[in-house]
C-alpha positions as CSV (number, residue, x, y, z in Angstrom):
1,X,0.0,0.0,0.0
2,X,1.5,3.4,-0.9
3,X,1.9,6.4,1.4
4,X,-0.8,8.2,-0.6
5,X,-3.3,5.5,0.0
6,X,-2.6,5.4,3.7
7,X,-2.6,9.1,4.2
8,X,-5.4,11.0,5.9
9,X,-7.2,13.0,3.2
10,X,-7.9,16.5,4.5
11,X,-10.1,19.4,3.3
12,X,-9.3,23.0,4.4
13,X,-12.3,25.4,4.4
14,X,-11.7,29.0,5.4
15,X,-12.4,32.3,3.6
16,X,-9.0,33.7,4.7
17,X,-6.3,32.5,2.2
18,X,-3.5,33.2,4.7
19,X,-5.1,30.9,7.2
20,X,-5.5,28.1,4.6
21,X,-1.9,28.5,3.6
22,X,-0.7,28.2,7.2
23,X,-2.8,25.1,7.8
24,X,-1.6,23.5,4.7
25,X,2.0,24.1,5.5
26,X,1.7,22.5,8.9
27,X,-0.4,19.5,7.8
28,X,1.7,18.7,4.8
29,X,4.8,18.6,6.9
30,X,3.2,15.8,9.0
31,X,3.7,12.2,8.0
32,X,0.6,10.4,6.8
33,X,-1.6,13.5,6.1
34,X,-2.5,15.0,2.7
35,X,-4.4,18.2,2.0
36,X,-6.5,17.2,-1.0
37,X,-8.9,20.1,-1.3
38,X,-9.4,23.7,-0.2
39,X,-12.6,25.9,-0.1
40,X,-13.3,29.5,0.6
41,X,-17.0,29.1,1.7
42,X,-19.2,26.5,3.2
43,X,-21.0,25.5,0.0
44,X,-17.7,24.9,-1.8
45,X,-16.5,23.0,1.2
46,X,-19.4,20.5,1.1
47,X,-19.0,20.0,-2.6
48,X,-15.2,19.5,-2.3
49,X,-15.6,17.1,0.6
50,X,-17.9,14.9,-1.5
51,X,-15.9,15.2,-4.7
52,X,-12.5,14.4,-3.1
53,X,-13.7,11.8,-0.7
54,X,-12.0,13.5,2.3
55,X,-11.5,11.8,5.7
56,X,-11.3,15.0,7.7
57,X,-12.7,18.5,7.0
58,X,-11.4,21.5,8.9
59,X,-14.2,24.0,8.7
60,X,-14.1,27.7,9.7
61,X,-17.2,28.4,11.7
62,X,-17.7,31.8,10.0
63,X,-17.7,31.5,6.2
64,X,-19.8,33.1,3.4
65,X,-22.5,31.3,1.3
66,X,-22.8,28.6,3.9
67,X,-21.3,28.9,7.4
68,X,-19.2,26.2,9.0
69,X,-22.1,25.0,11.2
70,X,-24.5,24.6,8.3
71,X,-21.8,22.9,6.2
72,X,-21.2,20.5,9.1
73,X,-24.9,19.6,9.3
74,X,-25.1,19.1,5.6
75,X,-22.0,16.8,5.6
76,X,-23.5,14.8,8.5
77,X,-26.5,14.1,6.3
78,X,-24.7,13.5,3.0
79,X,-21.3,12.1,4.0
80,X,-21.5,10.9,7.6
81,X,-18.1,9.3,7.2
82,X,-16.4,12.7,7.0
83,X,-15.1,13.8,10.3
84,X,-15.4,17.6,10.8
85,X,-13.2,19.7,13.1
86,X,-14.4,23.3,13.5
87,X,-12.1,26.3,13.5
88,X,-12.6,29.6,15.3
89,X,-10.5,32.6,16.1
90,X,-12.2,33.2,19.4
91,X,-13.2,30.1,21.4
92,X,-16.3,31.8,22.8
93,X,-18.4,31.1,19.8
94,X,-22.1,30.7,20.8
95,X,-22.3,27.8,18.4
96,X,-19.6,25.7,20.1
97,X,-22.1,23.4,21.9
98,X,-24.4,23.2,18.9
99,X,-21.5,22.1,16.6
100,X,-20.4,19.4,19.0
101,X,-23.9,18.2,19.6
102,X,-24.3,18.1,15.8
103,X,-21.4,15.6,15.6
104,X,-18.3,17.7,15.1
105,X,-15.2,15.7,15.9
106,X,-13.5,18.6,17.5
107,X,-13.0,22.4,17.9
108,X,-9.7,24.2,17.4
109,X,-8.7,27.8,17.9
110,X,-6.8,29.3,15.0
111,X,-3.9,30.2,17.2
112,X,-3.4,26.6,18.2
113,X,0.0,25.0,18.0
114,X,1.1,22.9,15.0
115,X,1.1,19.9,17.3
116,X,-2.5,20.5,18.4
117,X,-3.6,20.9,14.7
118,X,-1.9,17.6,13.7
119,X,-3.2,15.9,16.8
120,X,-6.7,17.0,16.2
121,X,-6.7,15.7,12.6
122,X,-5.3,12.4,13.7
123,X,-7.8,12.1,16.6
124,X,-10.7,12.9,14.3
125,X,-9.6,10.4,11.7
126,X,-9.2,7.8,14.4
127,X,-12.8,8.2,15.6
128,X,-11.9,10.2,18.6
129,X,-12.6,13.9,19.4
130,X,-10.4,16.8,20.2
131,X,-11.0,20.2,21.9
132,X,-8.5,22.9,22.4
133,X,-8.0,23.4,26.1
134,X,-9.7,26.8,26.1
135,X,-12.7,25.4,24.3
136,X,-12.8,22.5,26.8
137,X,-13.0,25.0,29.7
138,X,-15.7,26.9,27.8
139,X,-17.8,23.8,27.2
140,X,-17.5,22.4,30.8
141,X,-18.3,25.8,32.2
142,X,-21.4,26.3,30.1
143,X,-22.8,22.8,30.0
144,X,-25.1,22.7,33.1
145,X,-28.6,21.3,33.3
146,X,-31.1,24.0,32.4
147,X,-34.0,22.1,33.9
148,X,-34.9,19.2,36.2
149,X,-36.3,17.4,33.2
150,X,-33.1,17.6,31.2
151,X,-31.2,16.3,34.2
152,X,-33.6,13.5,34.7
153,X,-33.6,12.4,31.1
154,X,-29.8,12.4,31.0
155,X,-29.7,10.4,34.2
156,X,-32.1,7.8,32.7
157,X,-29.9,7.4,29.7
158,X,-26.8,6.9,31.8
159,X,-28.6,4.3,33.9
160,X,-28.2,2.0,30.8
161,X,-24.4,1.7,31.6
162,X,-22.8,-0.9,33.7
163,X,-20.8,0.2,36.7
164,X,-17.5,0.0,34.8
165,X,-18.9,1.8,31.8
166,X,-20.1,4.5,34.1
167,X,-16.7,4.9,35.6
168,X,-15.1,5.3,32.2
169,X,-17.8,7.7,31.0
170,X,-17.2,9.9,34.1
171,X,-13.5,10.1,33.3
172,X,-14.2,10.8,29.7
173,X,-16.2,13.8,30.9
174,X,-13.2,14.9,32.9
175,X,-11.3,15.2,29.6
176,X,-9.0,12.2,30.1
177,X,-7.6,10.2,27.2
178,X,-8.0,6.5,26.9
179,X,-4.4,6.1,28.1
180,X,-5.0,8.3,31.1
181,X,-8.2,6.5,32.0
182,X,-6.4,3.1,31.7
183,X,-3.8,4.4,34.2
184,X,-6.4,5.7,36.6
185,X,-8.4,2.4,36.6
186,X,-5.4,0.1,36.2
187,X,-6.7,-1.5,33.1
188,X,-5.4,-1.9,29.6
189,X,-5.9,0.9,27.0
190,X,-7.6,-1.6,24.7
191,X,-10.2,-2.4,27.5
192,X,-10.9,1.3,28.0
193,X,-11.4,1.7,24.3
194,X,-13.9,-1.2,24.4
195,X,-15.8,0.4,27.3
196,X,-15.9,3.7,25.6
197,X,-17.3,2.1,22.4
198,X,-20.0,0.3,24.4
199,X,-21.0,3.4,26.2
200,X,-21.2,5.4,23.0
201,X,-23.4,2.7,21.4
202,X,-25.7,2.4,24.4
203,X,-26.2,6.1,24.6
204,X,-26.4,6.8,20.9
205,X,-23.5,9.3,21.1
206,X,-21.5,10.0,18.0
207,X,-18.3,10.7,19.9
208,X,-16.6,11.3,23.2
209,X,-17.6,14.9,23.3
210,X,-21.3,14.0,23.1
211,X,-20.8,11.5,25.9
212,X,-19.1,14.1,28.1
213,X,-21.9,16.5,27.5
214,X,-24.5,13.9,28.5
215,X,-22.6,13.2,31.7
216,X,-22.4,16.9,32.5
217,X,-26.1,17.3,31.8
218,X,-26.9,14.6,34.4
219,X,-24.7,16.2,37.1
220,X,-25.0,16.5,40.0
221,X,-25.5,12.8,40.7
222,X,-25.9,11.6,37.2
223,X,-23.4,8.8,37.6
224,X,-23.7,8.3,41.3
């Protein structure tokens, strides 16, 4: 199998050419990643993602024609295999939660480090999720139950989990990686990955971020 076949195929969508050039430079210097398409607006991004069969789409949340959030939602319907990572210059976007709940595989600030950018693409391609640390703080600070009903419904969903699945879900909500959870629970990383997959399936969550949001919705007391 050639390097080109193995490489993660990436779409860059941003209406600022300088941003796109910077992203391309970083990603193409990383082994196993190829930038196969660029777009300056959301409509072009969706079309390019479909045409070039991309694995990961980096979508600016503010674009003309079709914004990043609308592009994400359309991709979820037309190409659910494409993993979308949202880009923002601020980190306090009102649409952060909506994007994650819609199935975004991550959220990055445009001033992130090259290592964060590459890590986010690889995490998304691997079926995981990535949030820049400032975005994590924003999400965890804002995700609180708005009503007793929402808390109750989240708690009822989480009751489907076994005790060990619940332990793992709680640690996912704390932002720990599979390796960190394995160390905390003294289990193998493969076992943790299995428990995470089971929890996602039982709760109908698309990714770890949605699982974390559900656990936060159920707090306090959602997982005992």
